N, C-alpha and C positions, 0 to 999 in steps of 0.2 A: 447326293443333294438333299439337304434338309427341307422338309415341308414347313411352311409357315405355321406358327402356333394358332390353332383354331380358337376363336373367341365365341363362347356360347352366349345366347341371348337370355341370360338369367338376370332379372332386374335387381335382385339383391346383390349379386356378384358385381354387376355393372356399377351400382351405387357405391359399393365398397371400393372398387378400383378408382372411381372418381375421387372419393375421399382420400385414399392413400396417395394418389398422384398430387392432389391439391395440398395436402399436408407438407409434402416434400417441397413442392414449388414455393409455397408461402414461407417455408423455413429458409429457403435459399434466396428469395427475392422479396421485395416489398409487395404489399397488396396491389399498389398501383402499377407495379412492374410485371405483374403476372396476368396473362390473358386466358380466357376460357379455351381458346384453341390449343394453347400449350398444355393445359391440364387434360383436355380431351385426347390429345396426341399421346401423352404419357399413359393414359388409361386405355389406349387403343380403341377409342370410341369417337363417334361423330360429335362435334361441338353441340349440336342440337340436343344430344342426350344429357349433357351437363345441365342445360337449361330445363329440360324436361323433368329431371329428378330434383333440381334445387331451385328453379325459377330464375335465379340470377347468381352472378359471381358473389354478390354481397351475402345472399342467403347461404351459399356454400361456405364462405368464410365464417359466417356466424355459427354454423354448425361445428366447424373445426374449433373455433374459439371457445365454444360452450363446453368443450371437453379438454381444453389445453392446460388448465391451471388447477386441476384437482389436487388437493393437498393431503388427501386421505393416506397415501402411502408414506408421506413424511410424518404423519401423526399417528400411524398405526400402533405404535408402542407408547403413545403419550407424548406430551410436549417435551418431556425430558430427553427423549431420543431424537428429537428434531435436529438439534445442532449437528450431531455426528452424521445423521442421514443426509441432511442438506449439503454438508461439506463434501461428503463422499460423492454425491450426485454432481455437484458443481466441479469437483476435481476430475470428473470423468472416470471414477472408479466403479460406477454402477453399470453392469452389462444389461442393456435394454435393447430388445429387438427393434423397437420403433426408432431409437436413436441410430442404431447401426444402419437402418434403411435410409437415413437422411433426414428424418423428421426430428426437430428439436423445438419444443414449445417456447423455450427462452429465445431462440433465434427468431421464431415466429413473432414474438412480442417485440423484440428489438427492431426487426425489419419493418414493421408496419405501424408502430404506435404513433408515428408522425402523420399518418394518412388521415385526411379529413373524414373519409368513410370508415376505415378500419379502426382508427384510434379509439373512438367512443365505444365500439363493440368490444375491443380488447379491454378497455378500462372497466366496462360493465362486468365482464366475466372474471377478470383478475380480482376485482373487489368481491364479487359474490362467491367465487369458488376457492379463492386463496386467502385474501386478507381477512374477510369476515370469519372463516373457520379458525384462522390463526388467533384472531382477537378472542374468540370464544375459548379456545384451548389455553391461551395464556392467562386470561382472567385477572382478577385483582385490580389494583390501582393502575391507572394509565394504560390499560390493556389496548385501547384503540391506538394510542401513540406507539406503544411497543410493538404491536402487530404490524403497523405500517413500517416501522423501522426494520423489523425482521424481513419483511417483504422487500424493502429497499436494499438491504444488505445482499439478499439473494439475487435480485435483479441486477444490482450494481456489480456484483462479483461475476455474474454471467456476462455482462458487458466487457469486463476486463478479460475474462476467459476467451471470449470471441476475438477481441483485439489481440490478445497474446497468441492465440492459435494462428492468426494470420500475419504475424510479424516475426522478424528474426529473433527478437528478444522474448522467447517463450517465458511463461510464468516462472518467477524465481523460486528456488528452493521449495519445491512442492510440499514437503512434509511440514516445514515451518509455516508456510502459508496456510495449510489446512488447519494446523493447531491454532493459529491466530483466529481464523474464521470461526472455528468451533467455539473458542472462548468468547468472541463477540456475540455469537448467536445464543450461547448459554446465558450470558448476562442479560440480554434483551428479553429472553423468553422465560426467565425465572420469575415465579410468582412473587408478588410484593405485598 
């Protein structure tokens, strides 16, 4: 007979477990469809602990959103590398521990952008951490417009990927699709 896994009372570990559980829950369901009790159960904690560490579900969501849209990895080798990196990520070619655990920042965005509470939080961090750095990296004429279009292509493609993953008609001709996506992103991100 197996003994139940002992949970220690380490505040840092408890906080991390809550964040991990909430990231997965908010990736799988909308902000409004996720409850503190579910998050606490996934973290193997009392719901009061979630409120103790974060104050509210909204504050917990805000902390997750504040780390969801970091563009640094896509821009690590400069704007020139962004199209290929973004396409690889969107095509599911990037092996990422967080994604394998069930957390997907793009699904988080898609699931909750329509929420009266979560939508403005997501919009704030999407702009601050994703669009604004893209605009700066793109530079030149119409950088704001092109940065917004690059972000729109990435988020739009993520929506199609999510829909394709959940339908019988999976994404057509992956190689061709990736090449077209890279071409579009290259055109939008090229300095003018």
